[in-house]
VEXNUTI-27259 format. One line per field, with one value per atom (N, C-alpha, C): residue number from 1; chain; atom name; x, y, z negated. Coordinates in pm, 1 decimal, always signed. Each point is the difference from the previous one (the first is absolute). Layout:
# residues N
nr <- (NUM/...) $
kette <- (A/...) $
atom <- (CA/...) $
east <- (X/...) $
north <- (Y/...) $
up <- (Z/...) $
# end
This chain:
# residues 74
nr <- (1/1/1/2/2/2/3/3/3/4/4/4/5/5/5/6/6/6/7/7/7/8/8/8/9/9/9/10/10/10/11/11/11/12/12/12/13/13/13/14/14/14/15/15/15/16/16/16/17/17/17/18/18/18/19/19/19/20/20/20/21/21/21/22/22/22/23/23/23/24/24/24/25/25/25/26/26/26/27/27/27/28/28/28/29/29/29/30/30/30/31/31/31/32/32/32/33/33/33/34/34/34/35/35/35/36/36/36/37/37/37/38/38/38/39/39/39/40/40/40/41/41/41/42/42/42/43/43/43/44/44/44/45/45/45/46/46/46/47/47/47/48/48/48/49/49/49/50/50/50/51/51/51/52/52/52/53/53/53/54/54/54/55/55/55/56/56/56/57/57/57/58/58/58/59/59/59/60/60/60/61/61/61/62/62/62/63/63/63/64/64/64/65/65/65/66/66/66/67/67/67/68/68/68/69/69/69/70/70/70/71/71/71/72/72/72/73/73/73/74/74/74) $
kette <- (A/A/A/A/A/A/A/A/A/A/A/A/A/A/A/A/A/A/A/A/A/A/A/A/A/A/A/A/A/A/A/A/A/A/A/A/A/A/A/A/A/A/A/A/A/A/A/A/A/A/A/A/A/A/A/A/A/A/A/A/A/A/A/A/A/A/A/A/A/A/A/A/A/A/A/A/A/A/A/A/A/A/A/A/A/A/A/A/A/A/A/A/A/A/A/A/A/A/A/A/A/A/A/A/A/A/A/A/A/A/A/A/A/A/A/A/A/A/A/A/A/A/A/A/A/A/A/A/A/A/A/A/A/A/A/A/A/A/A/A/A/A/A/A/A/A/A/A/A/A/A/A/A/A/A/A/A/A/A/A/A/A/A/A/A/A/A/A/A/A/A/A/A/A/A/A/A/A/A/A/A/A/A/A/A/A/A/A/A/A/A/A/A/A/A/A/A/A/A/A/A/A/A/A/A/A/A/A/A/A/A/A/A/A/A/A/A/A/A/A/A/A) $
atom <- (N/CA/C/N/CA/C/N/CA/C/N/CA/C/N/CA/C/N/CA/C/N/CA/C/N/CA/C/N/CA/C/N/CA/C/N/CA/C/N/CA/C/N/CA/C/N/CA/C/N/CA/C/N/CA/C/N/CA/C/N/CA/C/N/CA/C/N/CA/C/N/CA/C/N/CA/C/N/CA/C/N/CA/C/N/CA/C/N/CA/C/N/CA/C/N/CA/C/N/CA/C/N/CA/C/N/CA/C/N/CA/C/N/CA/C/N/CA/C/N/CA/C/N/CA/C/N/CA/C/N/CA/C/N/CA/C/N/CA/C/N/CA/C/N/CA/C/N/CA/C/N/CA/C/N/CA/C/N/CA/C/N/CA/C/N/CA/C/N/CA/C/N/CA/C/N/CA/C/N/CA/C/N/CA/C/N/CA/C/N/CA/C/N/CA/C/N/CA/C/N/CA/C/N/CA/C/N/CA/C/N/CA/C/N/CA/C/N/CA/C/N/CA/C/N/CA/C/N/CA/C/N/CA/C/N/CA/C/N/CA/C/N/CA/C/N/CA/C/N/CA/C/N/CA/C/N/CA/C) $
east <- (-3674.8/-41.7/+7.6/+44.8/+19.0/-121.4/-9.0/-116.4/-19.7/-126.6/-24.5/-50.5/+9.4/-46.7/+87.9/-55.7/+81.0/+116.3/+120.5/+114.2/-22.3/+16.7/-39.0/+121.1/+111.0/+119.4/+42.9/+4.5/+43.3/+152.1/+48.0/+144.5/+67.3/-74.5/+55.1/+26.0/-86.5/+15.7/+119.7/+7.9/+99.4/+149.3/+0.5/+124.1/+37.7/-97.9/+24.0/+68.1/-77.8/+56.3/+144.1/+25.0/+128.8/+105.9/-33.0/+96.8/+23.6/-110.5/+13.2/+93.2/-12.7/+93.2/+136.7/+27.7/+137.1/+61.8/-87.6/+42.8/+45.9/-87.3/+28.5/+131.0/+18.9/+117.7/+128.7/-9.6/+121.0/+24.7/-106.0/+15.9/+62.4/-41.9/+66.0/+145.7/+25.5/+144.2/+87.5/-50.0/+75.7/+9.8/-102.7/+6.7/+113.0/-7.4/+109.2/+130.7/+18.0/+135.1/+48.2/-87.4/+38.5/+37.2/-73.0/+23.2/+128.9/+27.2/+122.9/+119.0/-19.1/+112.5/+31.6/-91.8/+23.3/+65.5/-27.7/+58.1/+145.1/+27.2/+139.0/+81.5/-62.1/+81.4/+36.3/-97.0/+31.6/+91.7/-7.0/+92.6/+146.1/+3.7/+122.5/+78.0/-81.6/+67.3/+36.4/-57.5/+13.9/+81.0/-28.3/+54.9/+117.8/-11.4/+96.1/+99.7/+104.2/+104.3/+139.9/+11.9/+129.0/+126.2/-7.3/+127.5/+38.3/-80.3/+40.3/+9.0/+35.5/+7.3/+136.7/+84.8/+134.7/+110.0/+109.4/+114.6/+90.2/-17.4/+91.4/-14.9/-115.9/-18.2/+65.3/+47.8/+71.3/+130.1/+30.6/+133.3/+96.2/+118.1/+109.9/-16.2/-45.4/-25.4/-121.1/-94.1/-111.0/+31.2/+107.6/+35.5/+83.9/+0.3/+75.3/+142.7/+95.0/+146.9/+20.4/-77.4/+26.9/-34.9/-94.1/-39.1/+111.1/+58.7/+102.7/+126.3/+21.2/+125.8/-27.1/-120.5/-18.0/+2.8/-43.9/+10.4/+138.3/+84.1/+142.2/+76.2/-30.1/+67.4/-42.8/-127.5/-48.7/+21.6) $
north <- (-1098.4/-53.6/-139.3/-55.7/-146.1/-72.7/-119.2/-94.3/-42.5/-3.6/-44.3/-148.2/-65.8/-132.2/-105.2/-114.2/-111.2/-34.3/-26.6/-51.4/-130.5/-17.3/-119.1/-103.2/+41.5/-78.4/-63.2/-120.0/-56.9/+0.4/-7.1/-9.3/-116.0/-120.7/-106.4/+28.5/+55.1/+42.5/+98.7/+100.5/+100.6/-76.3/-91.3/-72.1/-89.0/-62.4/-80.8/+86.8/+118.4/+80.1/+57.7/+26.0/+47.8/-113.0/-118.7/-111.6/-19.9/+11.4/-19.2/+109.8/+124.8/+103.4/-18.8/-50.2/-33.7/-107.8/-106.7/-114.8/+42.6/+90.7/+49.8/+81.0/+96.1/+71.2/-94.6/-97.9/-95.3/-74.7/-47.0/-70.3/+89.8/+125.8/+90.4/+30.7/+7.3/+20.4/-116.4/-121.9/-122.5/-3.4/+40.2/+3.5/+96.0/+117.0/+104.7/-47.1/-67.6/-42.9/-112.6/-92.3/-95.8/+59.5/+93.9/+63.6/+76.2/+81.6/+73.9/-100.1/-107.4/-89.8/-62.2/-35.7/-58.1/+90.3/+130.9/+104.6/+23.7/+5.6/+16.5/-120.7/-114.4/-127.4/-4.8/+33.0/-6.1/+100.5/+125.3/+98.9/-21.0/-64.7/-34.2/-121.8/-88.2/-114.8/+26.0/+92.0/+9.9/+130.4/+108.7/+125.5/+60.2/-13.3/+58.3/-97.2/-8.2/-96.5/+85.3/+76.5/+83.3/-78.9/-126.6/-78.2/-59.6/+5.8/-55.6/+115.6/+113.7/+107.6/+13.1/-89.3/-7.2/+2.7/-72.6/-21.9/+117.8/+93.7/+112.3/+98.7/-4.1/+94.2/-44.8/-123.9/-58.7/+57.1/+58.4/+52.5/-119.5/+42.2/-105.0/-39.2/+89.0/-27.8/-92.2/-14.1/-87.6/-135.1/-15.6/-135.7/-70.1/-138.7/-80.2/-2.8/-54.7/+6.3/-87.9/-110.2/-99.4/+73.6/+88.6/+82.6/+94.4/+70.9/+89.6/-73.1/-116.4/-76.6/-44.2/-38.0/-45.0/+120.7/+117.0/+110.5/+52.0/-17.4/+46.4/-95.3/-126.0/-99.1/+7.5/+46.3/-11.2/+126.6) $
up <- (-13010.1/-123.8/-10.3/-102.7/-15.9/-11.1/+49.4/-12.4/-146.3/-30.4/-145.3/-3.4/+111.6/+13.7/-69.7/+6.8/-55.9/+89.0/-68.1/+81.5/+58.1/+135.5/+68.0/-2.8/-7.5/+10.2/-134.2/-21.4/-115.4/-19.6/-121.7/-35.9/+66.5/+14.9/+68.2/+139.4/+72.4/+141.6/+15.7/-94.2/+4.7/-18.5/-93.0/-26.7/+117.9/+67.0/+116.8/+109.6/+20.8/+109.4/-31.4/-123.3/-48.1/+31.2/-41.0/+24.4/+149.3/+77.3/+148.7/+61.3/-49.1/+49.2/-38.7/-121.5/-50.4/+93.3/+23.8/+89.2/+127.6/+60.5/+134.0/+4.6/-107.0/-1.5/-14.2/-77.4/-28.6/+129.2/+73.1/+123.0/+105.9/+10.9/+85.4/-26.8/-134.7/-32.7/+37.2/-24.4/+37.4/+152.5/+66.8/+152.6/+53.8/-57.3/+33.4/-28.4/-126.1/-38.8/+90.9/+41.1/+98.3/+133.2/+48.1/+124.7/-9.0/-99.7/-21.6/-19.8/-66.4/-18.1/+127.4/+79.4/+133.5/+94.7/-8.9/+85.6/-49.7/-122.0/-39.9/+13.2/-13.5/+30.0/+159.7/+71.7/+141.4/+48.8/-52.0/+40.5/-60.8/-120.1/-64.2/+67.0/+48.5/+70.5/+139.3/+68.6/+144.3/+36.2/-71.9/+47.9/-78.8/-145.1/-81.6/-56.8/+66.9/-50.6/-0.4/-118.2/+12.1/-6.1/-48.7/-10.9/+130.7/+102.3/+131.7/+104.9/-33.4/+90.4/+69.1/-32.9/+77.1/-96.7/+44.8/-77.8/-1.8/+98.9/+25.8/-123.9/-76.0/-108.1/-124.6/-6.9/-117.4/-13.6/-113.9/-34.1/-39.7/-12.9/-37.9/-140.2/-88.8/-141.3/-13.5/+96.5/-13.3/+48.5/+81.6/+47.4/-106.8/+12.7/-94.4/+52.3/-78.3/+39.2/+114.6/+15.2/+121.5/+128.6/-10.4/+125.6/+32.5/-99.2/+23.6/+59.0/-48.5/+50.1/+145.0/+37.7/+132.9/+103.2/-43.2/+85.8/+13.7/-111.2/-2.1/+98.3/+2.2/+79.6/+139.8/+35.6/+133.8/+74.0) $
# end
């Protein structure tokens, strides 16, 4: 059964608590975004470089005409 007593918490206190919860959620979201951004930047800079995996994978159509000429002469 519900209490019939007077409500002890004022609207001002409820709104302060609500704002505090929102600020904490926003701060946590910023913290996660920073952490995730640092992780992707680190992994992107050091581990995943598909453009540097080797020149053997480059087909003749991907090379410029001067590269084809030097290979034909050499």
